[in-house]
C-alpha positions in Angstrom: 145.1 50.5 90.3 142.3 48.8 92.2 141.6 46.6 89.1 145.3 45.6 89.0 145.4 44.9 92.8 142.2 42.9 93.0 141.6 41.5 89.6 143.2 38.2 90.4 141.3 37.7 93.6 138.0 38.5 91.9 138.8 37.0 88.5 135.9 34.5 88.4 133.4 37.3 89.0 134.7 39.7 86.4 132.9 40.3 83.1 134.4 38.5 80.1 135.9 41.8 78.9 137.5 42.5 82.3 138.9 38.9 82.4 140.5 39.6 79.0 141.9 42.8 80.3 143.3 41.1 83.4 144.9 38.4 81.3 146.6 41.1 79.2 148.0 42.8 82.3 149.4 39.5 83.6 150.7 38.5 80.2 152.6 41.8 79.9 154.5 41.1 83.2 155.1 37.4 82.3 156.6 38.5 79.0 158.9 40.8 80.9 160.0 38.0 83.3 160.5 35.7 80.3 162.8 38.3 78.8 164.7 38.5 82.0 165.2 34.8 82.0 166.3 34.9 78.3 168.9 37.5 79.1 170.2 35.4 81.9 170.4 32.4 79.7 172.4 34.4 77.3 174.8 35.5 80.0 173.8 39.1 79.9 172.7 39.7 83.5 174.5 39.9 86.8 173.5 36.9 89.0 172.2 39.2 91.7 170.0 41.2 89.4 168.6 38.0 87.9 167.8 36.5 91.4 166.1 39.8 92.4 163.9 39.7 89.4 163.1 36.0 89.8 162.1 36.7 93.5 159.9 39.5 92.2 158.3 37.1 89.7 157.5 34.5 92.4 155.8 37.2 94.4 154.0 38.5 91.3 152.5 35.0 90.6 151.0 35.0 94.1 150.1 38.6 94.6 148.3 38.9 91.2 147.0 35.3 91.2 148.6 34.6 87.9 147.7 30.9 88.4 144.1 31.8 87.5 145.1 32.8 83.9 148.2 30.8 83.5 146.7 27.9 81.6 145.2 30.3 79.0 148.6 32.2 78.6 151.0 29.3 78.9 151.1 28.4 75.1 152.5 31.9 74.5 155.8 31.3 76.3 159.0 29.3 75.7 159.4 25.9 77.1 162.3 27.1 79.2 160.2 29.8 80.8 157.2 27.5 81.3 159.5 25.0 83.1 160.8 27.8 85.3 157.5 29.4 86.3 155.3 26.3 86.5 156.5 25.3 90.0 155.6 28.8 91.3 152.1 28.6 89.7 151.6 25.1 91.1 152.6 26.3 94.6 150.1 29.1 94.5 147.4 26.8 93.3 148.1 24.4 96.2 148.1 27.2 98.7 144.7 28.6 97.6 142.9 25.3 96.7 139.7 24.9 98.6 
């Protein structure tokens, strides 16, 4: 759990194998959120459920510093999902830029 909670904050100092492990953890969650968006686009989700998951996604991007691994993972996702999540990634990068 400590790795999951702090891996994003410490990403640059992790060993290469640990960075790969962290990217995998983030990718798993991003794939889940992409699936939520896909289900919404197909009309399968209640609007309230969709909004709750998208709020969770925005928080996830910041809490887990997904911005640090996003450029590596981005090619794996649909254009629709990239367009949806990119503003959240950009906002986190802006917030934490030196």
